[in-house]
C-alpha positions in Angstrom: -19.2 -71.1 -78.9 -17.1 -72.7 -81.5 -13.9 -70.5 -82.5 -14.7 -71.0 -86.2 -17.8 -68.6 -85.9 -15.5 -65.7 -84.3 -13.0 -63.4 -85.8 -9.5 -63.5 -84.6 -8.8 -60.3 -83.0 -6.4 -58.1 -85.1 -4.1 -55.3 -83.5 -6.3 -52.7 -85.6 -9.3 -54.1 -83.7 -8.1 -52.9 -80.3 -9.0 -49.5 -80.9 -12.9 -50.2 -81.6 -13.3 -52.4 -78.7 -16.0 -51.5 -76.3 -15.0 -49.4 -73.4 -15.6 -50.3 -69.7 -19.2 -51.1 -68.7 -21.4 -48.3 -67.7 -24.6 -49.2 -65.5 -27.2 -47.2 -64.0 -27.8 -48.1 -60.4 -31.3 -47.3 -58.8 -31.4 -46.6 -55.2 -35.2 -47.1 -53.8 -34.5 -45.9 -50.6 -34.0 -42.4 -51.9 -35.7 -42.2 -54.6 -32.8 -41.5 -56.9 -30.4 -43.1 -59.6 -26.5 -42.6 -59.9 -24.6 -43.9 -62.9 -21.6 -46.1 -62.3 -18.7 -47.2 -64.7 -16.3 -49.8 -64.5 -12.3 -49.8 -64.5 -9.8 -50.6 -66.8 -7.3 -53.1 -66.7 -4.7 -50.3 -66.3 -6.9 -48.7 -63.4 -7.4 -52.5 -61.5 -3.5 -52.8 -61.7 -3.1 -49.3 -60.0 -5.8 -50.0 -57.5 -4.0 -53.4 -56.6 -0.9 -52.0 -56.0 -2.8 -49.6 -53.6 -3.7 -52.6 -51.2 -0.2 -53.1 -50.6 0.4 -49.8 -48.9 0.6 -50.3 -45.6 -1.1 -46.5 -45.2 -4.4 -47.5 -46.9 -6.6 -49.8 -45.7 -10.1 -51.0 -47.3 -12.2 -48.4 -46.4 -9.3 -45.9 -48.2 -9.8 -48.2 -51.3 -13.8 -48.6 -51.2 -13.6 -44.8 -51.3 -11.7 -44.5 -53.9 -13.7 -46.9 -55.9 -16.4 -44.7 -55.3 -14.6 -41.7 -56.8 -13.5 -43.6 -60.1 -16.5 -45.4 -60.6 -19.5 -43.3 -59.5 -19.2 -40.8 -62.5 -22.9 -39.2 -62.0 -22.7 -37.3 -59.7 -19.2 -36.9 -59.5 -17.9 -37.5 -56.3 -15.2 -36.0 -53.9 -14.1 -36.7 -50.8 -16.5 -34.5 -49.0 -19.2 -35.9 -51.1 -18.2 -39.5 -50.0 -17.8 -38.4 -46.2 -21.5 -37.0 -46.6 -22.6 -40.0 -48.0 -20.9 -42.0 -45.2 -23.1 -40.7 -42.8 -26.2 -41.8 -44.3 -27.6 -45.4 -44.3 -24.7 -48.2 -44.3 -27.3 -50.4 -46.3 -27.4 -48.2 -49.4 -23.6 -47.6 -49.3 -23.2 -51.1 -49.2 -25.5 -51.5 -52.2 -23.7 -49.1 -53.9 -20.2 -50.7 -53.2 -21.5 -53.9 -54.2 -22.8 -52.7 -57.4 -19.2 -51.3 -58.3 -17.8 -54.8 -57.4 -20.1 -56.7 -59.6 -20.0 -54.2 -62.6 -15.8 -55.0 -62.3 -16.0 -58.4 -62.0 -14.4 -58.4 -58.7 -17.7 -58.9 -56.8 -19.5 -62.0 -55.0 -21.1 -63.0 -51.9 -19.3 -65.0 -48.9 -21.3 -65.8 -45.8 -19.9 -65.2 -42.3 -19.7 -69.0 -42.2 -16.8 -69.4 -44.6 -14.9 -67.6 -42.5 -15.3 -69.5 -39.4 -12.7 -72.1 -38.8 
């Protein structure tokens, strides 16, 4: 896209810019859907700081993302613990969709980690 065809962003435009994306995720295994919402850059920075916290592991990070990004139904710790007792394939689908929605998705095969 040529910059000649694009309006230059002004400070006044910022308030009217679109917010974070939302996405309905259909979970065929359960015949239900959930509504996911992306995160803001400010929330991304806040979450990144948690990664450096020695008391927070990857699973704590995933649970926090579920609490933030699953907006319908709104999940609390108890609901997430119940979900973690269900099919791991479904929970992984939710987590992967959240990652893709927020632009930090991607897939890697186990071969990439072998030396």
